[in-house]
N, C-alpha and C positions, 0 to 999 in steps of 0.2 A: 437799363435792360432786356424791357422787352424787343425790341429792335435786335440787340446783340444775340439775343434767346431766337428772337425770328431767322436774324445773317446767318444763325448756323445749323439751325433746320436745314434752312434751302443748300446749303454747301452740303448737307448729307443727306440730300436728293428728296428731302420731305415737300410737297407741295402742301399750302393752303391755301385752302379759300375761307372765306367769310362765313361766320357760322350766323343760324339764322335762329332766331326764335329760344333766345339762350338766356336766360335771365342773370341780370347781373348779382354776383354773389361777393360777398363780404372779402377781401384776402386770396379770392383766385380770380385768376387772370384770364380769358376763354381767348386763345391764341389766335384759334381757327379750325379747320375740321382737316384729315388728311386724310386718304382714298386707305393710307396704309402706312405702318410705320415698321422696321426692320423687328424690333422688339418683339410689335403683337404681329407678324405676319401669317400666322395661320388666321385670323382673323383677315384672311383677305375676303372682298365681298361687301364690308361691314367700314363706316366711315370709325375716323379717331377721332375724337374730341382733345384740343393740348390745351393743358393749363397752366399759366405761370404762378406760381405763389412767391411773389417779391417778397425780401425780407423785414422781418422784424424782431421786437425782442424777445418776445415769448416762443413756445413753438405752438405749433397749430391745436388748440384744445378738443376733447371730442364735440362739444357744443358746436362750435367751426364743423367739423367732419359732417355733424349731420344734420347739420344746415345746405353741407354743400350737397350731401346723398339727395334730401326733398328736394331742390335746383336744378339740379345735374341731368341734362337729358341721359334715355337711355342708352345704351352701346355701347365701347371700348374707350378708352382715357389714357392719357399720358398725362401724368403730370409733373411736373420738372419745379422743383422747389430750392428755395433760398431758406427754408425753415425747417428746422425740424418739425415732428412730430410728436406730436404725443404717443407712448404703443397704443395704451385703447383705440386712440384715433385710428392710427394708422390699420392697425387690425379693422376697424370696423369699414373701412374705406375699401379692401382686399375682402370681408366678405361677404359685400353688395352688391359689389360693380366690378366686372372685367378693366382692371386698371396695368398702369404699367407706371412705376412710383420710382422719379430720380430722386435720390436726397440731396442736402449739399453739399455732401463730399464728393458725391457722383458729379451734379453738377459742376463744380467749382475746376475738377479734373476736366472734365470737357471742354471748357472756356479758356482754361489754362494749356491746354493742350493746342487748340487752336489758336493761340496769342504766339507761344514757342516755334508755330509751324508757319506760321507768318500766315494764318487765313483769314484772320482779324483785325485788327489795329486797335489795342488800349491808350486811348489819350491819359496821360497824367497832364491833370492842371497844373499851368504854368504857373510856378510862386516865385514872384523876386530875391531873392534874395543877396542880400549886402556883401561884396567881399570883405574877406578880412585882410584886415593890415597885413602891408610886407613890406618887411626891411630890405633896401637897397642892395643892402651887404650879404644877406644870407643869398643859399648857396642851393637852397630848398620851396619852391613854389609849392603852396595847396591852394587850389582853387576850390568852389563846391560843386560841379557838373559831375552828377554820375554815367556813365557808360556802359551800356550793357552790350556782351558781345553777343552775336548769332547762335543757339546751338545746332552742334553738329549731327549730335546722335539722335534720331528717333526712338523712342521709348518704345514701341510697337513691335519693329523690329529686336531691338534690346532684350527683349523679353523673348520675341521667338528663338534667338539664337539661342539661348540659354533654356528654353524647352519650361519657359514658365506662364501658363495658361492666362493667369489674374492677377499683378501684383496692385496693389492700394498705393497709388500714388500722389502728391500733392504736389504741384510744382512753386518749388519758391527760386530764389537766389542766391550762389554763393559767395561772398565777398573776396575780392579782387585788387588791384592796382593795375596801373597803363602812369609808366614813367616818359613824360617828354624830356628830353635830354639836349640842353647845348653844351658844345664840344668841342674838341679838334681833333683828328686823326696825326702821327707824329713820324715820320721815316726816319727807316736806322740814320741817316744825316741830318736829320731835326729840323727839317722841314712840315709848317706846319700846316692842313687843311678842316679848314672850318666847317662845319654840318649841324644837322640835327636830326636825332633818331628818338625812338617812342617802341619800347622794349613795354611787356607784360610781367608784374607779378605773380603767377599763381601760387597759393599759401598748400595749396590741395597736395596741388601734385610736387612739391615741392620743385617750381619750374620757373627759369626766365626767362624767356625769349622775345622774340623779333615782333612788335605789331604792327598790322599796316591799319591805317584808319579809319579805311572802308570798313572794318569788319566789327560793325557796328549794329545792333536792332535799332531802325528807325518806330518812334513811338513804341518804348518798351512798356511791357505790364509792371502793374503796381503789386507788384508781389514781395513777400516777405523776405529778406534779407538775412542768411545766416551766417553770422562772422565768423573766421577762423580765431584757433585760440594765439593770445599775442607772441607766443615764442615759436610762432609758425614764418612770423615777418621778418626778412632779412633788414639787420639792423643798416646804419649808414654806411660804414666799412666793409660789413658784406656785400651788401646790392655795390658799392665801388671797385669793390675785389673782381666780383663775377661780370660787371659791366664792360671789365678788358676782356673777356673771353667772349662777350658775345659780340664785340662790337669788333674786335680788333679784323683787319681783312689785308690779303695776302694782293699786289701787285706786281704785274713785266716790272725788272728792275731797267730804269731810264741810262744808255748808256752811249756814249759819242760813236758811232761806225764807226769801224777802222776804213780807210784811205783802200779801194781794192777792194775792198771785203763786200761782197753781199750775204754773209752769216749777220744775224740780229741775236740778240740775246734772247734767252729763253729764261732768264732766271728771275723767282721771285722771290721777293723781297716784304717784307712784315712792318705793313703800320700801325701801331700799337693803337692804342685808347686812353688818352690823356683820362683817367678818371678824378684824379687830384681837384685840377683846375674847372671840369665840369658842372655848369647849373643844372640840377633834376629838378621838375616839373613833376609833384605827383596830383593824379587824374582819379578820384575813386571809379573803382570798373565794381561789376558783378557780371559773374557767369551766370546764364539758366541752368538750373538741374532739378532736383524731384525729391523729396523724402519717402522712402518706399518702406513699407512695411509687408515685410514676406516670408512665412513662415514665424511668426512671433517674434523678432529681430526688423528694426528699425536703422536703416542706414540711410546718405547719403549719393545718388549717382550724379557723375558729375557731364553735363551734358555734352565737352569738348572731346572728351576723351575714355566717355563710356565707361568709367571708374567706380566703383562704390566706393567709400571712405564712414568710418565708424561714427557715430555722433559724437562721443566724448573726444573726435578731433574737431570738433566748432567748439564756440562761445555758447550753444543752447542749453540754458539748464537743465 
């Protein structure tokens, strides 16, 4: 985690040098000394010690805060904490030293947004999972691989466009599905053309749309997944009906040319999708988003279309 925070500080323009004569303090790790940071820009000319407080079960106590105050160098400090602070402990720190304090919520949002932007890569440990048994005659297959799409909406730009100065936003993932389809297009004459397609089912936007396999977030973050309510998903019958409209195509009609004529047919004929005989392979998917708390209301912000949805449209208790 120290390396992650250090990389983000570097991307933020904060250059750290090694701190000297700093006593090792239990629960607090000094990452280094910065010439300045944007949050303490008024302290030009004075160096800022940057600290990381690793995650632990209990919040930072008054006793821990007092010990840090005794051993910490004079000057300005920036504390990036994965632990909550007891209220008295935080008040004690703020009253004794010049401190910029980032709580776990602020720190997690900072890291989450950096991951969604692609500034850093969060790697999830690879766990081998046994494939579920598959019946040979089944028309629906369900692998266990989760595909996460990249975000399109930038949270900061979204806020600026709506005149919002600050919003409490926690990165999350919104449940979706990708369907790999093996089937055939059928011409008006009954000719069949076998093919493979992929479509994404977005229950939040009530939308079924073609999916490009290149639209994938490599090394996705390990974030909380918000499930859609069950009645937002398409049934097998409704899905197959909607696939006809999504996958059917129109092509120039092939006609034998009339001898001695240079005119070619421009008529289009519809090739329909045979949904009844198609094999559907379901791939669990997710769309990046944010759980936003603005003006006392909590909503889900969709990172692909920029729309917000009420929390009761999800499976969140």
